[in-house]
Each structure stands twice: as structure tokens, then as C-alpha cells.
N, C-alpha and C positions, 0 to 999 in steps of 0.2 A: 339612385333615384332619377326617374325621368319626369321633369316638370309637366304638369297636365297641359299647360299652355304652350309647351315647346313646339309641338308639331301642328297644333290647331286642328280644325276640322278639314280634312282633305277635300270633302265635297264643297265646302265654302270657298276654299282656295281655288278650286277648279272653276266655280261659278264666277268668282272675282276676275280671274284671268279671261274668261269668256266675255264678260261685260266690258273689260278693258279692250279686248280685241275687236269686238263688234261695235262698241261705242253706244250701247243702249241696252236696256233690260229686255225689251220685246224681242230684239234680234237674238240676244243670248238665250232667251226662253226657248226659242225654236231649236237651238243647237243642243242645249243640255237637257231638253225634255223635262223642264220644270215650269211651274206656273210663275207668272210675274210676281205675285205676292211672295212666293217662296224665295225667289231670287232677291227681292227687296229685303226680305228678312235676313238672308245670308249676308248681304253686304252690311246691313245695320249691325249685325253681331260682330263682324270683323272690325267695323269702325269703333264699336264699343270696347273691344279688346285692345285696340291700338290707341284709343282715345284721340283719334284724329279722323277727319274726313278724308276718304280715299278717292272720292269723285266730286267734281264740280258739275252740277246739273244745270243744263241750259236748254234752250228751245230746239237746238239742233242735235242734242245728244248728251252723253256723259263723257267727261274728260278727266283723266287722272290728275289728282293734286300732286304736290311734291311727295307727300307721304305715300300716295298711291303708286307713284312711279317707283319708289324704293321697294315697296312690297311686291310689285310686279316682277322686278328683277330677281328678288330673293325667292319668291314663290315659284317662278319658272325653274330656278336652279334646284329648289327643294323637290319639286315634283319630278324633275329629271332624275334626281338621285333615287327616288322611289321607283321610277320606271326602270332604271338601270338595275336596281336591286332585284326587282321582280324578274327581269330578263336573266340575270346571272343565276338566280335561284332556280328558275325553270330550266336553264341550260344544264345545270348540274344534275338534274333529275329528269331530264326530258325523256318522255316515253312516246312511242308512236301513237299518233291520234290524240294527243293531249289537248282536249278542247278548252282547257283553262288558259292557254298561252295568250290568247287575245283579250281575255276579259279580266284576268287576275288584277292587273293594275287598277282598274276602275272599281272593282269590288272591295278592295282593301280599305280598311277604316283606321283612323288614328288610334282608337281604343285597341284594336287588334295589334297594331304595331307597338304600342306602349306595353301591352301584355308580353309580346315577344321579347322586348328589351329587358323587362323586369324578370322574366323567367331566366333569361340568359345570365343576369347578374346574381340572382338569388339561388338559382338551381332548384326552385321549388314553386309549385303553383300556389301554395298557401302563403308563403312569404311574399310572392309577387302580388297576390290579391291584397294583402295587408298594406303593402307599399303604394298600390294604386288606389286604395281606399274603396274597394268594392268587395263583394262576397266571393268566396272561393268558387262557388258554382258559376258565377258570372265571369270570373277570370278564365275558368276552365272552358266555358262556352266560347269566349272570345278567341282563345287559342285554337279550339277545334274548328271554329268558323273560318279562321285563317287557313287552316289546313284544307278545309273543304273548298274554299274559294280558289286555292292555288292548285288543288289536286295533288299536293305533295305531302310527304311526311316531314314535319318540321321539328317534332319533339321526340326524344328517346328517353325511356325510363332506365336509369342506371342504379347501381348500388348507392351512389351518393345523392341521387335525386333525379331531376329532369335536366337533360342535356339537349342542346340544339344540334340538329343535323347540319351537314355542310351547307345545304341549301339555305337553311334558316340563318346560318352565320353570315352568308353573303347578303341576305336581305337585311339582317341586323346592322351590318356595317354601313350600308347605304342609307338606312333609316337614321343612323346617328349623324351621317353627313347632312341629311335633310334637316335634322334638328339644329345642327350648327348654322345652317343657312337661316333658319327662322330666328335663332338667337340673335344673329346679326341684324335681321329685319327689325326686331324689337329695338335694338340699340340705335339703329339709324333713324327709325321713325320717332323714337323718344327725343332724339336730338333736334328734330324739326319743331318740337314744342318746348325747347330749352331745357330738357332733362338729360343729364349725362349719366347714362346707365351702362356705359361701355365696360366690358370685361375682357382682359387680355390674358390668354393662357399660353404660357411659354414652356416648352420642354427644354430644360437646361442640361446640357452635357458638361462634363468637368471643365473643359477648356473655356467655357463661357461664364462660369460661376464666380471666378476670382476677381475679375476686374471689369470687363466691358459690360456685362449684364447689369451689375449693381449700378454703375454710372448711368446706363441707359434708362433703367427703371426710375432712378431719382430724377432724371431730366423730364421724363414723361409725366410722372406724378406731380412734379413741381409745376408743370404747365397745365395739367389736368388733374387737380386734386381729387376729383370724384371717381376717377377711373379705378376699377378693381383689377389688381394684377395677381394672377395665380401662377406659381412656379411648380412645375412637375419635374422632379429629378428621379433618376434611376438608370438602369441599364439601357443601352441604345435600343435594343429590341422592344422593350416595354414602351419607351417614348415613341418609337416608330409606330407601334400599334395604336397608341392614342392619337397620333397625328392622322393616320389613315382612317380612323373612325370618327374624326371630327371632334374629339375631346380635347385636343391640343391645337392651337392656331398655327404655331410654327416651332421648329426646333432650332437651337443655336449650339454650335460646337464643331468638333472635327467632322469633316465630310468624309463620306465613304467612296472608295473606288475599288471595284465597280459599284454602280448604283444597285442597291439591294433589291428594289422592286421598281416596276415601271410606272407607278401612279404617283410618284413624288418627283420633285425637282430640287436641285442643290444650287445655291447662290453663294459663291466664294466672297468673303469679306477681306481676309488677310492671310498671310502665310506664317506658320510658326515652326520652330525646330525643337527637337528634344535636346536636353542636356542632362548631365549626371551631377547630382547634388549631394552634399554631405554637411555635417555639422561644422561650424566654425572651428578651426584648429584640427580638423581631421588630418591624419597622416598623409593623405594624398592631396590635400588642398594646397600644399606648398610645392608640389612637384610640377615641373614644367613639361615633363615628358612622361605621361602615364600610359602603361601598356595594358593589354587585355589580361595578362597574367597578374598585374597589380590589382585589377578590378576583381579577379577571382579570389583574392585573399580576404575579401571582406564580405560580410553578410549584406543582404539586400531586402528592401521592402518594394514590392512590385504590384502593378495593377492586376485586376482579375483576368483570368484566361479569356481569350477571345477579343479583348480590347486591342486597338491598334498599337498602343504603347507596349502592351505585353507581347504582342507579336514581334515588335522590334527588339525587345529584350531577349526573347527566345532565339531570334535570328542572330543576335550579337554573340551569344554564348554557344550556339550550335546545339548539339545533342545534349540530352539531360545529364549525362555523366560528366559533362564539361561545365555544368553550372557551378557557381560558387559553392564551396564545400558545406557551409553552414546552411541551415534551413531558411527558406524564404518566408517572409511575412507577406501575405496576399490580402490586399484591401482595395476597394474602389473609392475610399474616402481620401480626398486630398488633405483635409484637416488632420486626419489620423496619420497620414504619410509624413506630413511636415513635423508633427509632434514626435514621431518615432525617429526621424532623421536627426532632429535637433538634439535629442536626448540619448543618442547612441552612436556607434561607429558604422551604422548601416548606410548604404548608398541607395539612391533612388533615381530612376529615369523619369524625368518630369518635363513638361512643356516649359520652355523659357518664358513664355508669356505669363504663365502662372506664378513664376518665381520672381518677377521683377521687384515687387515690393519687399520680399524677404532679402533679396540681394542688396537692394538700396539701403536697407536698415541693418545690414550685416548680421542677420539672424541665421543665415545659411551661406554656404560657400559652393562655388561651382568647380567641378573637377575638369582639368584641361584634357579633354579626350574628344577627338573628332568622331562625329556620328553621321557619316555620309548616308544619304537616302532617308534621313529622318524628318525632312520637311513635310509639313501637312497643311492642307487648306482648311481654314476655319471659316465657317459661314452659316448660312441659314438653310434649313430644309423645309419645304412647303409641299402641299398637295399640288398635283398638276391641275391647272385651270382654277386655282384658288383665287377668290376675289376678296381681298382684305377690306375691312371697314376703314373709315377715315381715321379712326384712332390707331388702327394697326399700321396704316400708311405713315402716320406721324412717328410711330415707334420705329419703323424701318428707316425713316429719314434720320432719326436720332442715331441709330446704329451706324449708318453710313457716314454720318458726320464725325462720329468718334473714331472710326477707322481712318478717315482722312487725316485726322490730327495725329494718329499713330505713325503715319508714313513719314 
């Protein structure tokens, strides 16, 4: 679902930015080709939405209030995302003489973009119309107007329903990034009137879930009890998609080398190493010199294919016919892995950071086997040119403080 207020009226945002730039309604009217009453009405509607005055009006012009300055920064970034999305979409379907290239960005409307996103998630015009709260003909018209304004095909009919073209997917990605900016605008402006509406969305990879992330969340919510924290977990690629589309604020966990895409940044927090773990009393737990042949004698529970830990496991045992003889249990769940290891003679390759508590409580034992090259950087992954809110800055400070105590 795309909140109706998430993107606001793009024309109103453009008018607001022009008034902020020119310092007055009359000067802005000449630039945006609107009447002064229309501009006054657009500003009034934005102020009603944010429940804050955006301008201080004086004899020498109009000046941004604190709330207005916050909106200016976020609106600039939101419209830049829309502009980039239009450019990327046009580039993917550029045809000689495409007259829409210069005007597409200014013709596009918030309703059209909401329709685009809802068709993307629902795969249906009828479901998208229901979610947007308008009739199907109105939704269909908005979608077709978007295609007409852009001069591109944005929707394809498939057996499963309606699918977005590559150009539409590029536009949808940047639209979601614009929505993320406006979500932050609401949070920041709410704070100027004493309302804490902050929401933190974290993509949690396995190495962050067991210790550092729970402690950081408890510290943040202890300090800011009204903050909403949403945790997204899942495979790395799914979380990366959410991050790059503005649905996740930041990811925490094992960093990737090389960087998978060029629109993200990685920020190391600490280093971690892999270890081999077994149940207390496992036959290998008392051996001081464990060989690779010893490890092959026992069954294993392993991470899913493609994960860094699984890649290290595969490299450890070489080709498939040298794997341990018994069948592997393949799971991405640390909780399940721990349970299987504790209740069987299976071995597991797990981050040492994740097993600290189990080792301290003697619920699991570590096998003495050197794993050279298993060191990994654990840290945060963010979008390039990401501008965190004050709440997110506080959360990052908490994370860094916890890391310093670990050293």
C-alpha cells in the first residue's frame, strides 16, 4: 500500500520550492506560471498537511520557518529522485526525436505515480484501484496518462496480470526513494511541534540479529519510547532490493566484497570470524588437533547456497564428492541451526559473534580447527548520498558505541 500523503502533490512541492527560492509569491508566480491566489492556496494546503507554518511572512518577503527549511531539503531530494527516475526510464526506451524527454518530469502527477506503484505490487489494475480508493476506469486512465506523458510503454499484459516494463521499474524505484524522503519530512517536521512520529526500518542480516541489534534497539526505544522500529529479515538480495527502493533505511550484517551495486555504501563496524560448533560432549569437542578428515566423518547443518558462510563451507571441502558423507541440512535460520546442533552430532559453521552467549552458557562447544580467511567485516549498508533523520543518527551513534565496547 502506498499512503496517499506519502508523495503529496508534486505541483504543490514545486510551488513551495519556488517561493522559498524567490522569497515571495509574486516572484514565484512569474516563474511557475500560476496566479498568486493559486500559489497561496498551494502553500496553505501544505501547511495544513504538515500542521506547521512553512513561511514567516514579513514586509520584505517570505522566509522559511524551521519546518519550512526541513521540508525544502527533503522536497529537493524527493523531486531529484523523480527527475532521475524519469531520466533513467527515458534512457531505457529512448527513441530518436522523443519530444517527451524535456517535459515528462513536469507533466507527471502524484496520482499517476501512486497508480504505477500499486500496479507494480498488485499486478492488476482492479486491485490497484481498490487499494488507491478510486474506480478502475480512473486508475486505468491515470496509468495511460502516465504512458502518454512519457511517450513510453510502461505496462505489459501477461498471463498473470499486468507487469511493469523495465522503464517503469526504473521510475518506480526512484518514486519509492522520493516517498522515503517525504516520510522523513513528516517525521522531522512533526518533531518541531513536539510529536515523535519517527519510524526506523532496519534490514537485519543473520550476523546482526543475535546480539548487537537487539541491544541497540533497546537502547534507542529506551531513550525514545515513541519510536517505531520495523525489522525486515530475509535473504541478502531481498533486503538489498528494499534498501535501494527506499523501503529499508539501512542494513546491518556481513558486508559484501566486491560491492554488488554502485548505488550503495558499506560502513564497517567490526570484524568477525567463523568457527565450527557442535553439541556439548561431541566426540570432536575434546580433541586438540582436529583434521579435515575428522570433520568429514560427521553430518553438517549449513547455510543456504550463495551466502558467504556457505561459500566458505564449500571451499573448505572442495568438490562435492569430498563433502561429508551424510546428507546436509540446509537452512538460513540461526535458531534452527542452534537447535539441530544441540540435539545431534551435526557440526555447523557459524559466526563466533553469534555464538558468544551459547559458549558462555555451555550450551554449545567449539571445535578446535583453524579457518584461515574466514574473517568478515560486519557493518552497515546504506544508499549512496543517504541523509538520515535525527532518529537514525541517534541509532547509528548507539551502534558505534556498542562496537567500541566490544573492542
